[in-house]
N, C-alpha and C positions, 0 to 999 in steps of 0.2 A: 556476532553479526554487526558489521561496521555500521554505525549510525552517523548521519550528517544532518545538520540543521541549515535552513536558509536564513540569511541575514542581508540587510541593507547596510552600506557603509555608514549611513547616518545613525544606525543603532549603536555604533562603536565610537565614531569620531566625537570627541568631547565628553566621553564617559569613561573615566579611568578604570571603572570596575567591570565594564561590559565583557571584556575578553575572559576574565577569570570566572565570571558568572556563567558564561557559555561552557567553558571547560568543566565546571562543576556539575553540569547536567549529565555528564558521562558520554557526550558525543565526541567523536574523534575528528570529524570533518566539519568545516563550514563551507557552504556554497554561497559565495559572496557576490552580490550583483555588481557587475562591471559595466553592463549596458542594459538599461531598463526602460520600460514604458512609463507613461504618466500615471501618477497614483497619489492618493491622500492616505498617509499612514500614521497610525497612532504609535507613539513611543512611550509606553507607560512607565518605564524605569529611568529614562534619561534625565540627568540632573539639570539640563538647560532648556528642554522643550518637551511638549507633549504631542504635537502634531507636526508632521513634515508634509508639505505639499510639493510634490515633484510635478511641475507644471507641464512638462512635455517629455517625450522620449529623449533620452540623453545618455552619453557615456559618463562614467563617474571617475574618469582618469583623463589626463591630457592627451588628446589624440595626436598622432604623428602628423605635423603639418606637411611634410613631404609626400606622404601617402595620399593626402586629400587635396593637395594644391590643384586649383583649376577645375575641380570636379563639381558638377551641378549637385550631385547627391553626396552628402558628407554627414557624418554624425554631428549632432548638436551637443554642446557642452552644458553641464548643469551649473546652477547658481544657488541652489538651496542648501548645500552643505559646505561649511567653511573649508578653505584650502584648495590648492590647485589639483590635488590628487587624493580625494577622500577614499577611493578604493585602496590605493597604496598604503595610506595611513592606517586604515582599518585592518588590512591584510597583515601589516607588520605587527600590530598589537595582538592579533589572533594567533599568528605564528609564534610570537614570544610566549604565549600562554600554552604552547604545546599542541595547537590545533593545526590540522592539515587544511590548507585553503585551496579551494577550487573556484574558478570564476563562473559566474552565472550570466549568460549572454542571451538577451531577448532579441530576436532578429526581425521577423516579418510582422511587426506590430508597432506602428508609429503614426499617431493622428497628426502630429505636426508635419511629418513628411508628406502626408496626403494633402494637408491644407495648403502647404507651400508649393507642392508639385502635384497638382491634381491628376496629371497624366500617369502617375505611378500607381494609382489606386485600382482595386477591383471594381468593376462596373457590372451591376446585376442586369438581369434580362429586361428590366424596366428603364434602364439608363441611369439608375441611382448609383452614385459613387460611395464607396466605403473608405473614407479617408484613413481609418485606423488599419486598413488591410492593404499593404503593398502587393501588387500582382507580381508574383515570383516568376511568371513567364516572361516578363519584360527584361530584355538583356541588361539595361542600365540598372534595374532593380536587383537583378541577380548578382551583377558585378559588385554593387554596393554591399549587399548582404554578405557575400563571400569575403570581401575585404574586412568588413566589420567583424565577422566571426573570427578571422585570424587575429586581428588587432586586440579585440576585447577579450579573447580567450587567453592569449599569451602574455598575461600580465606577470611582472617580476614576482617570483616566489610561488606562483601557482603550480600545483601538482597535476591539475586536470581542469576540465571545463564541462559545463552542462549547457547545451544549446537548446533554448526554448523557442517555440514558434519557428522552427527550421523547416518550413513547408508552407502550405496554404493557410491563410486566415480567411474568415468568411463572415457571414451575417452575425453570428453570435458574438457579442462583445459586451463586457461589463462597462457600459458607457455611463457617463455622468447623467443622472436624471433619466434613466432609461424608461421609455414608454412604449415598449414593443410587445408586452405580454397579453394584449387584448385578444389575440388569436393564437391558439395553441399550434405550434409547428412541430410536427413529428420529425424524426430523424431524416426521413426522405425529403420532406419539404424544406428542412434546414439546408440540405445539400443543394436543392434547386435554387434556393435564395443565395447560396454561396457561389454559384457558378459565375465565372467572370466572362464578360463579353467585350473586353477591350479589343483593340485591333489585333494584338498579338494572339489572344486566345481565339478570336474568330478564325484567324488563319490556321491555328492549331486544330480546331474542330474540323476545318476543311481537310486538313491532312489526314484526319481519321475517317474521312468519307462522309461527313455530314455537312450539309449546307448551313452556315451560321444563322442566316435569316430564318430558315425553316426551324432551326433549333430554338431560336428566340421565341417564335410564335408558340412552339410546342411547350416551352417552359411556362409561358404565361397562361396557356390553356390548361396545363396541368395544375397550376396553382389557383386558378379561378374558384374551383369548389372549396379550396382551403379557406379563402377569404369569406365565403358565404356560409360555411358550415358552422353550426353552433359550437362544436367541440374542436374545430380546426382539423388537422390531419393526423391520424394515429400511425400512418404508414412508416415503416422503419426498415433498415437493412437494405442490402443491394436489391433484393426482390421488391422492396417497397419503392425504390428509385425507378426500377424497370416498370413497375405498375403505373406509376405516375407519368413517366416520360416515354415509355416504350422501350423495348429491349435494345434496339439498334442505336437509338440516340443515347440511351443511358450508357451503353458500352463505349461509345465514342467519347463521351465526356470523361468517363472514368479512365479510359486509356490515355487521353491527352493529359489530364491532371496528374495521373500517376507517373507518367514519363517526366513531366516537369519537376514534380516533387523529388523523384529519385535523383535527377540531375543536380538539383540545388543541394540536396543532402550530400551527395558525393563530392561536389565542389567545395562546400563549406568544410567538411571534415578534412579533405585533402589540404585545404589552405591552412587549417589549424595545425595539421601535422607538419607542414612545411615550415611553420613558424615556431615550433616547439621541439624540445629534445625528445629522444626516444623514451618511451615509458609514460609520456604525458597522456592522461586518460581523457577520452572524448566520449561523452554520453549525450544522447538525445532524449528530451522530454517527448514522450510518444504515446500513441494510442494504436493498438493493433488492428483497428478498422481503417483501411487505407483511405477512405473518402472523408474521414472526419477532419474538421478544421479547428484551428485555435491554438492555444498555448501548447497543448499536448497534440502534436500534429499526427494525422493518420500516416502510418507507415506500413510497409510490407515486412513482416517479421524476418523472413529469410534475408531480404535485402539489407535491412538496417543493421543486423548483427554482423553481416559481412563487411559493412562500411565503417561502422563505429565500434567502440569497445563495449557498447551495451546501451541500455535504455533506463529511463526513469519513468515509472508508470503510476498513474493515479489510482490509489488503493483505498481511499477513504470510503466508508460505507459498509454495505452488507458483504457477506461471504460471496454472494453471487457477483458482486462488482469485482472483487479480487480475482475470482475464477475467470471472469470474462477477459480481464486485461493480462493476467499472468499466464493463463492456459496456452495461448498461441505461441508463447516463447519457450514452452517446455521442451527441453532437449536440444535447444538451439545454441547454447553456449553464450558467452558474454555476460557482462554485469546486468543483473536485473534488480534495480533498486525500487523498492516499494515506497511510494510517496504518500505519507499520511498527514492530513490536516490535524494540527494539535491546538488550534484556537477554537475554543468552544463556541464563541460568538460568531464564528465564520463557518460553522458546520463541522468543525473538527471534533474528535472524540479522544482526548488524551487519556481519559480514565479507562478506556478499553484498549490502549495501545499495546500492552503486553500480549493480550489475547489475539488482537488483530495482526500483530507482527508475527506471532507464531503461526497463525493461519497462512500468512503470506509466505513464510519460510517453507511451509509444507507444500506450497505450490511452486517452489523454485526460486523465490526471491532470496538474494544473498546479501543485500544491503538495505538500509533504511534511509529515507529522507523525511525530515520533519518540517512541515510548513506551519508556522514560521516563528522562530525563536524571538524575534524582535517584536512581533505583534501580540504574542500570547500574554495572558494575565499571569500574575504570580502563582495562583493555584494551578493553572494549566501547566506551568513549568515545573512545579513540584510534582505533579502527576507524571510528567515526562521523565524527570530524574528518577522517580521510584521505578517506573517501568524499565528504563535502561539499566538500572542497577540489577534488576532481576534477569533481564535478557542476556546480560554479559557481553 
C-alpha cells in the first residue's frame, strides 16, 4: 500500500538530514506544499529554527511573471523560507533521497486575497464577508484559481499533484484566536452560514428559480432559533438543510453551488493536465458529501472520479468515519488515498495507524497519506515507521 507524507518546504530547506529521515520512515511519496495558506508551524527537528510563521497565503516557488502580468489577482510570494525557490530546493533533496514528489496546492483559501480584494470573498446572508474564503462563482476568482492550480501543480520534477480546497470554502475556518464556538452549529446550520450572497451568487440563485432577497430572509429566519437555542442546532444532512430552509430553497442553493463547484473542479484539473505530461497524477482532497466546504471540499463521487485520477479522503477517527468517507467511492475506480493524522497533539493517532490503515484498505483505500511528517514528534514518527514496516 503506497504511503505518502505531507511536508512543507521549510521542513527540508536548511536541514541536510531531513530527506533521509523521511525516506527512513518507509514512505515512498512526499506531498510537498507549493501553494499554501497562512500558518504557524512547529519544526521540532530543524537545526536552525523551531517555529515558522507563514504570514499569508503564498506560493513557495517563483511565479511566472508573464502569466500574472497586469492581473489584479495574482499569487503572493513567500518571504519566510530562505531562497528564491524553497519548493524546488526541497523537492530536489527529497528526490535525491529516492522519494517521489507530488505538489500540494491549496486553492480557495487565502485571507490576504480577501483582505486586499474584498469583492472576491464569500458574503453570508447577514452581509458579513469571509476574507479567507474566495467565492469560486466569481469569474475573476475562478480564472485565478485555475491558473494557480496549473502553475503550482506543474513544478519541475513533480510526478503528480493534490489539489486542496478545490471548491467552496465557508464559515468553518481554523482562524487565529477563533471565538465562534459559543453556539453549536450543526451540519445544516454550517451550510446556511456558508452560503454566499455576493452579486454573482444572487444571480445564480435566480437562475435556479429562487428570488435572492427572499432566500436571504429565509436563511436569517432559519438561523434565528439557532442563535437563541441553548444547544445550537443539531440538524444535519440534506434533510436537515431542507428542514431549516425549506425544500425548494434548499434544492436551489444546492443546485447552484454544485454546478459552480463541478465547473471549477473540471477547469482546474483540465488546466493541470494541459500543463503536465501524460501520466501526471491529479488527486482532489475531498469529502463525499457534496455540500461540505473547506479543505476537503464536498464532491459528487461519480463526477470527481470521472474528472480527476482520484481523491484523498479524511480517515482519522473511528471506523464509522472511514466508512462514511470511503463507502461512497466503493466500486467507482480511481485512487482512494486514506489520509490519517499522525500528530498526536493535533488529534492524530499514529499508534493505531497499522490497524486503521488495514480497516481503510478493507473499505477500498489503495494508498495512504500521513499528515504531517514535519509537524510530528519523534515518538510519533517512530510509531509511523513501525506501522509502515509492517504494512509493507
